[in-house]
N, C-alpha and C positions, 0 to 999 in steps of 0.2 A: 462268570468271572473271566472264563477264556475268551468268551465273544468280545468282552469290553477290553481286553488286552490286545486283541486282534485290531480293533478300531484304531488304537493309538500306537501301532507300529510305526516303525520310521517311514516306511513306504505308503502308509495310508494316507489318502488326501485329508481324512478328517483331521488329522493332526497339523496339516498345512493349512487348512482353512481356520483352525483355532488359532494358529499364529498370526495369519493375516488379519483376522478380526481384531485380537487383542492389540496387535501393534498399531493398527489404525485408530482405534479408539484413544491410544495414548498420544497420538500426534499433537493435539491442542496443547500438551504441557510443554512442548518445545517453543512455542511462541508466548508472547505477551498475554496476560499478566504473569506467567509462571516463569517464562524465560530460562527453562532448562535446556539451553542450546546444545549441550552435549548429548541429549537424549535424541535428536533428530538423526544423527549418523547411525545410532543403534538400530532406531526403528527402520530406516532405511535399509540396514544390512539384514535386518529379519525378513524384510520384504523380498529381497533379492535371493536370499538363501532358499526360501520356500520356491520363488519362481524357478530358480534351477533345479531343485530337487524333485519338483513335481510338473515335469516339462508337459505332460498331456494337458494340464489344468491351468497352465501360467498365464495364459491371457485372461481368462476368467477370474482367476485368484487376484491377479493385480488390478483388474477393473473394480472387483468387490472392495479391496483393500483401498483403492483411491476414493471409491463412492462413499464408503463409511468416513474416511479420513476427511474429505472435504465437506460431508455433511456436519460433522461435529464440529468442525471448524467454522461453519457459515450457518449455524443453527438461528443466529441473529436476525437473518432475514425474515424469518417467520415472525419475530417480534414486531417489526415494521409492517409486514402485511396484515396480520391478525390484530394486534394490541393498538396499533396506531391508524392504519389504513381502514380497518374494520372489516376485512375479509373473513368469512367464517372459516373455521379450521379445516373443513373438508376441501377447501378450496387453497387456503394458504399453505398448508403443509406439502400437498403435491406440487405447488408452484415453487416452494422452497427447495424441494428435492430435485427438480428440473436442473438447476444450476450444478449441484454435485455430479449429476448424471452426466452432463455435458463435460464438466472439467475432468471426470474420470478418464475420459477418452485419451487424454494426453499422456498419461503414464502408461496405459495400454499400447499406445503407439510407440513410446520409447521401447518397451519390451519387443515390440514386433519388428522395429528397425534393428534391435541387437540379434534377433533371430535371422534377419536377412543378411547380416554381415558374418559370414561363417568362419569366425575365427575361433580358436581355443578359448575356453572360458576365461583363463587368466588374462587375455587380451581384451576379451569383450568387457570384462569388468573394469580393467584398468583404463582402456582408451575409449570404448565405443559408448558405455552406458553413461559415463559424465557428460560426453559431448551431446549424446543424443537427448537426455534428460534436460539439459540447459536448452537446448534448440526448441524443443516441444513447449517448455515453459515460456520461451520467448514468443512463439507463435500464439499461445493463448492469451499472453498479455496485450496481444493485438487483434485477434480474430473476433469478429462480431462485436465491435467497439471495445474489446479488451477487458480482461479481468486477471490482474496480477495477485490478488489475496491467495495466501496459502503457497507461494512460492517458497521452496525449502531454504533459499538464501535468507529470507526475512529472519527465519529462527535464529540466525547467527548475529543479529543486529541488537545491541552494539556490543555485547559482552564478550563474544568470542574472538580469538584471534583471527578468524577467517573474515570478519566484518570488514578488515582493513583492505580487502580486495575491492570494495565498493567504489572508492574513488579512482581506481584504475580503469574499470570498465563496467560500472554499475553493478546492481544486486545481481545481474545474470552471472558475472564472474564469481560471486560468493556462492551462488547455487552450483557452479562447476566444482568449486573448491569442496563445498560440503558433500557433493557426490563422490568425489576421489576419496575422502576420508571414509565414507560409507561403504564403498567397495572394498576398500582395505580391510574393514572388519569383517566384511562377508567372506573375502578370500582366505581368512584365517580357518574358516570352516569348510569352504568349498575346494581350496586348492590343496593338494596332497603334498607335492614336492616341496621341499623347504625353501628352494630358491624362488618358487612363485610366491609364497608367502613373503619372503624377504623384500622382493619387488615391490609389492604392494605396501609393506609397512614403510619401507624407505620412502616412497612417493608420498605416502599420507604425512609422514614426519617433515618431509621436504615443504608440503604445501603450508602446513602448519608453521614451520621455521620462517617461511617467507612472509606468511601474514604476520608474524610477530615483528619482522623487520618493517614491513610496510607501515604498521602501526606506530613505528617511531618517526615516519616521514610526515612532514607538514607541507601540503601541496599549496595551500593558499596562506596568505599572510594578513594580519591586522593592518588596516590602513591608517590607523592612528585616531580615528574617530571614535567616540563613545556616545551613547544616549541612553537615558532611562525610558523604558517602555512599559506602559501599562496595558494590561490584557483584561478584557472585561468579560466576566462570565456571569450573565445576567439570571440564569438558571430558570428560563420560561419553559414550563411544560408544553410539550407538542400539541396537546388537545386545547390549549389555551391560544397558541401562537397565532394562529390564522383567525380566530373567533374576534369579529368586529367588536363585541363586547369587552373584549380584553384588551384592546388596542390602546387605550389610555393607560392602563396599569403598565404595559410594555414600554410605552414611550416614557412614562415617568420613571420607570425602574432604570433606564439606561441614562436618561438625562440627570438624574440625580447621581449616578456613578461617574458620569463625566464631569458634572460640577464639583464633586468632592475628590477628583483625582488630579494630582500633579505630577506630571511628566513630561518628558520631551515629545514622546509619541503615545497616542492613545489609540487603541485599535478595537472595535466592536466586531463581534462574530458574524458569521454567515446569516443573511435576512434578519439581522437584530431588529431591523424596522420592518415590519412584516405588511407594508404597503407600497405599492408602486411609487417610486421617487416623484413622479409628475402628479401623482393623486394625493400628496401630503398637503394638509392644511398649510395656507400661506404663512411663511415665517417661521415654520418649524425647524428647518434646515439651518436657517440663519440663527436661530436660538442655540441649536447644538453648536455650530461654528463659533460664535461669538463667545459661549461660554467657555469653549476649549481655548480660544485665543486669549481670554481673560487670565488663564491658568498658564500662559506661555506654552500650550501644547498643539502639535500637529495632530488632527483628528481624521481618522479613516473608519468607515463603518460598511457593514454589509447591509445591501438594499436591493431589492429587485426594480428594474427599470425598463420603461419601453425602448424600443429602438428608435432611431429618429424618424421612421415612418409611422410609428405608432401602432403598427399592426402586430408586432412581435415584441417578446420581453427577454430580458436577459437577468441572470444571477449575477450580481456586481459587487464590487467593493468601490466606494466613491471616496476621493481624497478632498476634504473640506478645509485643509489647512490655509488655503488661500482663497476661500469661498467669497464670492462676490454676487449678491443676490440679483444683480443686473445681467450677469452672465449667462449666455445661451446654454441649452442642455448640450450641444455639440462640444463646447468648450471645457465642460466639468471633467477633471481628470478621473479616470476609472479604470478599473480592470473588471472584465467580464469573463466568466467561466467558459472555457471552450470545450473541455472533455465532460460531456453530460453523462448522467447516470441514466441507463435505459430502464424504463418503467418508472423511475422517479422523476425525471427531468424531461424527458420526451418519450413519445408513444411510439414503440415499433408498430409496423403495419399489422393490421387486423387485430388489434387489441383494444378498440372502443368498448367491446362489450365488458372486458374485464375492468376498464375504468370507470364504467358505470356502477361498479359494486364498490368503488373504494372512495374513501375520502382522502383524495390527493389534490390538494390546492396547486396550481401553478405547474401542471404537468407536462408542459409543452414549451420549453425554453428554447432560444435560439443560441447557436454556438457564438462565443464572443471573438473568435479568431485567434491564431497562433501568433507567436512571436510579439505579444504586446510588451509595451516598454514598461519598466519598473516605475512606481509612483514615488515621487519626492516628498517624503516627509520629515522635517526639520533637516538633519544632516545625513540622513539615510536614504538611499534608492533602495526601495523595498520591492522585491519581486513577489507577488502575490499569488496564491493558488487557493481554490476553493474547495472544500469538502473533498471527495475522493480523488481530486486531481494530483494529490501527493502520493497516489498510487503508481504514477507514470513519469518515472525520472526523465525519460528522454523528451518529454513535453515542456520540461521546466528549464531545460539547458539554456535555450536562445535568451530568456529574460534574465535567468541568473547571471549570465556572463557579465552584463553591465550593471549588476546589483551589487550592494553591500550587505544586504540582509535579505532574508527569506520570511515569509509569513504564510501561514495556513490560516484561514477562518472556516470554522465549520459548524454545522448545527447537528450534533449526534443524539438529540433527544430522541429521533425516531427509532433508536435501538434499545431504549430504556436502560436496565442495569446489566445488559450482556456485555460480552467481552469485545464487541465490536470497537468501541473507543480505545480499547488498549492496543488492538491490532493496528488501528490506523495510526496511533501514536508511534508504533514501532515502524512504520512506513515512512513516518515524517523523520524519524531518526535516520532511516536510510538515505532520505534525499539530502539532509544536512551533512552527511558523511560524504555522499557521492559529490556535493557541490561545494563543499569546504566553507559553509558560512553558517552562522547563527540561523535557526529556524525559531521563530516566536509563533506560537498557535493560540488563538483566541477562539474559544468555543462557547456554545450556549449553555451546555450542562457538562462539558469534559470531553476530552482530558486537556484543559488549558495548561500550557507548558513552555518551557525555553529549553532548546537543544543546543548544544554547543558544535562547532565544526568536525568534531570526532564523533558525533551522533550520541553524545551522553546527555541524560536528562540533568539540568542545573537546577530547574525550579519547576514545581508541579502543584497545581491547586487542586483541592479536594473535589472530587466529583459531586455532582448534583447538589451544588451549594451556590449561592451568590457571592461571588468573589472577584476582587481586583488584584491581579498577580503583577506586581512592578517589580522590574528588575533592570540592571545595568548590562548593556552589550556593548560588543565592539563591532564596528564595521569591517568587513573583510574584503580582500580583492585578490585577484589571480584566478588561475584556472588549474583544476584537476585534470589528470590524463583523460578521464572520461569526458569532461567538458570539452577538452581539445579535440577529441574523436567525435563529438558532435552528438553521439547517440550510441545504442548498443549494437547497431547494424554492422560495424566492422567486425565486431566479436562473433556475430551471428554467421557473417559470410565466411570467416576464417575457420570456425567450427564446422560449417556446412561442406567446405572444400576437403578438410580433414576426414569427415565422414565418407565423402564420395571417393577419396584416396583409399580409405581402409575397406570400402565397398568393392572397389577395383581390385585391390590386392587379394581379398578374400575369394573372389571369382576365380582366381588362378591356382588357388590351394585346393587339395582334396577335402571333401566334406568332413567337418569336425565331428567327432564322436559326441562333443558336447553341445 
C-alpha cells in the first residue's frame, strides 16, 4: 500500500501521465457529434497544469497527450484505408498513426516556444501560450498540403460564444480565444497570488463577453433574393460507386431523384456520376439537363472530367442550368477542386508501392486552380467547394466575395459510420460563419445539411439514407472582417510580432524560476 501511495503522490510523474492520457482520450467529446464545447478549455487546462508541474517530462508528456488526442480524433482514417481501400490492418493502422504522430509535433512545439520565452508562468500562460498555440495550428493547416482537423477552435463551432470570433479573423481567432479561457482555468491551480488568478479570470471573462457581443453583430446582409434548393443524397455505397456493373443503378438513382424534385436549384454530390464526363453515353447529360429544365430547376452535379488536353482529370461540379449539347467542353461552366487530398486524390512521391495495394480509383487528380468564379444557378451565384476543401477557410474567400450562396459537395462514404462526416459538418459551419452566407451541403451518404450565416444547422438529412433535402434559402451579400483581411495571414503576422517582442523582452529579464 505504501508503494502504491508513493506512485500517486503530487510530484510523481505517474499521476501526471495518468492525467495526460485521460484528458487526451476525452478530447473527441468536445467536437461533433457530441459538441461539449465547454470541455475543451478544461482538457487544455489539465494538459497545461501537468506540463508546468512536471517540468522534466513536459515535452514528452505534451507529445503523448497530443498523439493520443489526435489519434482518437482521426481514427476514421483507418476506416477508409482498411474497410474501403482494402489495406490489411498491419498496414492501415500504422499509416493511420503516422498522421497523429506528425500532428503531435505542433503542440510540443508550442510548449517548447513557451520555454524559450522566459517569463513568469502567469505571463507565459496569459500571453505566450495562446499566441504560440494559435501560430502552430496556423502552420500545420498549411505545412505539407495542410491539415486543420482537430484545431481547438472548431470545438467551439457554433454553440459557444467564442464561435463569434470566426467572422473577425477566421477559426484561428477562435482558437486563440479558446486558449485564453483554457489558461485562465489552469492559472487557478498554478498561480498562487490572488492578483494573478484575478488577471486570468478577468481576461477570460472579457474574451467571453466580447464573444457574446460579436454574436449580436451581423456582418453580411440578405440581398433580397430567395430560392428553394434541393440537395440530393443518393446513398450509393462506396464499394458500388466505381463498379462498372453498378453504373446504371447509380445513374438511374440520381435521374429519378432529379425527375421527382421540384426546386429552383438542384445539387448532386461529389462524383455523383462516377464516370468521366467526356466518357458518358451520348445524350445522358442532355437527359439530366432537360429533365431539370422541365421542372424549372437549375442543375449542378459532381462529376470527374478530363482537362482540355485529355491527359489529366479533375474533380468537378458542372453547371447544367444552361446546357447546350452543341457547346464545347471548354465552355461548360464548372468548378474543379483545387485543394486535393494527399493519398486520396494525388500521390505523394515514392508512394506507388502503397497504391498497388489499395483499391483507390482516380488517385491522381489535377488541381482546378484558385480564385475560380462562382457558378450562376437560378438567381444565386454559388461558390462551390468539394470534399475537404471546406477545411481551408482562406481558400474560399476569393470566390465567396462575389457569391450569394456557398455549397459543399462531398462523398463521405469512404468513412463508413465514423464521426468523420460530423467533424466535416462542423468545419462547414465554421466556413458559413466566417463568410457570412448560407452553406448548403449535398453529400452521397451524409451529412447533407443547410447552415445559416451564423453557422447554425437549419436542416439536416438522416445519414446513410436516400434523401432529397429541400429548403428555402436567402442570398447574402457583404463582407465579414475576415473576408476583408483576405486570409488568416494578417493575424498570424501580428501574433508572430507579439511573440518576438515578448521573446526580446524576456531576454532582458533574469531567468524565471518557473
